[in-house]
Each structure stands twice: as structure tokens, then as C-alpha cells.
C-alpha positions in Angstrom: 84.9 64.8 95.4 85.1 66.9 92.3 83.1 69.6 90.5 81.8 68.5 87.0 82.2 70.7 84.6 49.8 79.2 63.6 48.8 83.1 62.3 47.9 82.5 58.6 45.0 80.2 59.5 43.7 82.7 62.0 43.8 85.5 59.4 41.8 83.3 57.0 39.2 82.5 59.6 38.9 86.2 60.4 38.5 87.2 56.8 35.9 84.6 56.2 34.0 85.7 59.3 34.0 89.3 58.1 32.8 88.3 54.6 30.0 86.2 56.1 28.9 89.1 58.4 28.8 91.6 55.6 26.6 89.3 53.5 24.2 88.1 56.2 24.2 90.0 59.4 22.0 92.9 60.4 23.8 96.0 61.7 23.8 96.1 65.5 22.1 99.1 67.2 24.2 101.8 68.6 25.2 101.4 72.3 24.5 97.7 72.1 25.1 96.0 75.5 28.5 94.4 75.9 28.6 90.7 76.7 30.3 90.0 79.9 31.3 86.9 81.9 33.0 86.5 85.2 36.6 85.4 85.1 37.7 82.9 87.7 41.2 84.2 87.6 43.1 86.8 85.7 45.0 85.1 82.8 48.7 85.1 83.5 51.1 87.1 81.3 54.8 86.8 81.3 56.2 87.2 84.8 57.6 90.3 86.4 60.7 89.5 88.3 60.7 92.6 90.4 57.1 91.8 91.6 58.1 88.2 92.1 60.9 89.1 94.5 58.5 90.4 97.1 56.0 87.6 96.5 58.7 85.0 97.0 59.6 86.2 100.5 57.9 83.2 102.2 59.8 80.8 99.9 63.2 81.8 101.4 62.7 79.7 104.6 63.1 76.5 102.6 64.5 77.5 99.2 66.9 80.2 100.3 66.8 83.9 99.6 68.1 83.4 96.0 66.6 79.9 95.4 69.7 78.0 96.4 68.1 75.8 99.1 70.1 74.7 102.1 67.4 72.8 103.8 67.4 69.0 103.2 64.8 67.7 100.7 64.0 71.3 99.4 65.1 71.7 95.8 67.3 74.4 94.5 65.1 76.6 92.2 67.5 79.3 91.3 67.9 79.5 87.6 64.8 77.3 86.9 62.8 78.3 83.8 59.9 80.6 84.8 57.2 78.4 83.2 58.5 75.3 85.0 58.2 77.0 88.4 54.7 78.4 87.6 53.6 74.9 86.4 54.8 73.3 89.6 53.1 75.9 91.8 49.9 75.2 89.9 50.2 71.5 90.5 50.7 72.1 94.2 47.7 74.5 94.4 45.4 72.2 92.5 46.4 69.2 94.6 47.8 67.2 91.7 51.3 67.1 93.1 51.2 65.1 96.3 54.6 63.7 96.9 57.6 64.9 98.9 57.0 68.2 100.6 53.6 68.8 98.8 51.8 69.1 102.2 54.1 72.1 103.0 54.0 73.6 99.5 50.2 73.4 99.0 49.2 76.1 101.5 51.7 78.6 100.1 50.7 77.9 96.5 47.0 78.1 97.3 47.1 81.8 97.9 48.9 82.6 94.6 47.1 83.7 91.4 48.3 82.6 88.0 50.1 85.9 87.6 51.7 85.5 91.0 53.1 82.2 90.0 54.6 83.6 86.8 56.1 86.5 88.8 57.7 84.2 91.3 59.0 82.0 88.5 60.5 85.1 86.7 62.3 86.1 89.9 63.9 82.7 90.4 64.7 82.3 86.7 67.0 85.4 87.1 68.9 83.9 90.0 72.2 81.9 89.5 72.3 78.4 90.7 75.0 77.3 93.0 76.9 74.0 92.5 77.6 71.0 94.5 80.1 68.2 94.0 79.8 64.8 92.4 80.9 61.6 94.1 84.1 60.3 92.5 84.4 57.2 94.7 85.4 54.1 92.8 82.6 51.5 92.4 84.0 48.3 93.9 81.7 45.7 92.3 78.9 45.0 89.8 78.7 45.9 86.1 80.1 49.3 86.7 83.1 48.2 88.8 86.2 50.5 88.7 84.2 53.5 87.3 84.0 56.6 89.5 80.5 56.7 90.9 79.4 59.9 89.0 80.7 58.5 85.7 77.7 56.1 85.4 75.4 59.0 85.5 77.6 61.1 83.3 77.4 58.4 80.5 73.6 58.4 80.7 73.3 62.2 80.9 75.5 62.7 77.8 74.8 59.6 75.7 71.8 57.8 77.1 71.5 54.1 76.5 70.2 53.1 73.0 69.9 49.5 73.9 67.1 50.4 76.4 65.7 53.3 74.5 67.0 55.8 77.1 67.7 59.2 75.6 70.5 61.4 76.7 69.3 63.7 79.5 71.1 66.6 77.9 68.8 66.4 74.9 66.1 68.0 76.9 67.9 69.5 79.9 70.9 70.9 77.9 74.6 69.9 78.0 75.2 72.1 81.1 71.9 71.0 82.7 70.5 74.5 82.5 67.0 73.3 81.4 64.8 74.6 78.5 62.4 77.5 79.0 60.4 76.6 75.9 58.8 73.3 76.9 59.5 74.1 80.5 62.1 71.5 81.2 63.8 72.1 84.6 67.4 72.9 85.2 69.3 70.1 86.8 72.7 71.5 87.4 73.7 71.9 91.1 70.5 70.2 92.2 70.6 68.4 95.5 71.3 64.7 94.7 68.9 63.3 97.3 66.1 65.4 95.9 66.8 64.5 92.3 67.1 60.8 93.1 63.7 60.9 94.8 62.1 62.5 91.8 63.6 60.0 89.5 62.3 57.2 91.7 58.8 58.7 91.5 59.0 58.8 87.7 60.2 55.2 87.7 57.0 54.1 89.4 55.1 55.3 86.3 52.0 56.4 88.4 50.9 60.0 88.7 47.9 62.0 89.8 48.5 64.8 87.3 45.6 65.7 85.0 47.8 66.5 82.1 50.7 64.1 82.4 52.6 64.5 79.2 55.8 65.5 80.8 55.5 63.0 83.6 55.0 60.1 81.1 58.0 61.3 79.1 60.1 61.0 82.2 58.5 57.8 83.3 59.6 56.2 80.0 63.1 57.4 80.6 63.3 56.2 84.2 61.5 52.9 84.1 64.6 50.8 83.4 67.1 52.7 85.5 68.7 50.8 88.3 69.0 52.3 91.8 72.7 52.8 91.2 72.1 54.6 87.9 69.5 56.9 89.5 71.8 57.8 92.4 74.8 58.3 90.1 72.8 60.5 87.7 71.7 62.6 90.7 75.3 62.8 91.9 76.5 63.9 88.5 73.8 66.6 88.1 74.7 67.9 91.6 78.2 68.6 90.5 77.3 69.8 87.0 77.4 73.6 86.3 77.7 76.1 83.6 81.3 77.3 82.9 81.7 80.9 83.7 81.7 83.3 80.7 85.1 83.8 79.2 86.7 80.7 80.7 88.4 78.0 78.7 89.6 74.5 79.4 93.1 75.9 79.5 92.4 78.6 82.1 90.6 76.0 84.2 93.7 73.8 84.2 95.9 76.7 85.2 
């Protein structure tokens, strides 16, 4: 086993509205009543990691105190982008995500507001993901014979497969598997291989209960032609993948 290393348009609309109001509208009386409407839920702002720490207390039983889960089938969420965690909690709360441990997650997510979800996400985003190891056993037979098991996944992660239209995983998840906070792509490095393999198998089915399934469909297109061996190898490679510590070089690692 081894470690593997739009504002202008808004302004125009506003100016046009002012010009129209000045030419056609009648001045409102003083102390005019304010229009009000009930809000179902407070809109979420960027998360507060300190607030999220206390709200995440119930998560520790499965995901660990710092998000590095030790319980089988529970994913590592340390270092995950804030928006990704908040999005997944929303899917559990709304009943859209139903696979895996959804039955356990739904009750916990159901009591969280949108702001709570962002706060919890902010807390885990600040944590450092641990790492696992990748399986370097030699493949004995088949098209990948004589390759180390993780190398099949490494090839797909770094290069994809143009013949099948499979993009490199690192194009979205980053070369170190740290994810992307912008489009809320999850971190993969150090993730439990059994959990990651199960998620890839779910994407491969191509069926989902998500209302907004853009990201699911993207991954379904990626996974639809992957073999069982490729999925397990990708999962193993990601499990052993980690970000190199600041200041280290290849030479210092060799020493």
C-alpha cells in the first residue's frame, strides 16, 4: 500500500425605472405603509465557521469531530467546499437525496435552516482532510494486467479517456483532489474508497430524484461507461491522494 501523492445591466434597468417613475408616477404620501410578506426561511449568507462548530456537534458521531469520518460508509467531509456541504444538507432535508445513509441524515438536516447549513459547511471547509492509502496490488488479468490497481484510476483522474468522452477528474476536482468551491464540486482526496465507489455506481445508473440535477447529470455522463474495476480503482486512487504539505518538494519527500 502507498500514499499518492452581470452589474451593468442592473444599473441600466435601475436608471430606466427612475426615469419612468419621474415622468409618470404620482408622489407617494408621507408615511405610506410598507409592503410586507412572510419569509419561509431567512436567506443564507456566507457561513460562519465558529457558529458552525457548535451546530455540527451531532455530526461527530458519524463524521468525526473534525470531519474525518472513521465509521464505515460515512464520508470524510473535512475540507469539503462550504457550498457543497450546504447543498447536500438541503438535498437530505428536502428528501431529494435518498440513497446510502439518507435515512439517518434526513432527521438531522430537517432541523437546520439555510444559514445553519452554510455555517456547518464553513466549519468543515476549514478542517484538514486526512489521507488513506491506495491499493498498489498488481492486476493479474484483463485489459489492465500488470498495472498496479490504483494506476487505472490515476490514469482516468489525470488524463480521462478521450475515446469514450471521459474527462479527467482533476479538471473539476483539482489535481490534488481538493475540489472547487465555486461550482461546489466536492473534495475527493482521502475519501473512503468504499463510499466513493458507491457514489460513482449511483451516478452510473443515470437515474436521480434531484429536482435540479445539473451536477448529477454531469457526473452520470462521466460514469456511464466506467467498468467496475475502473470505479474501484478511481476510488482507491482518490483515497490515497492528498495535498503536499506547504514547503515540501519531491526531493525532500525522497529523502
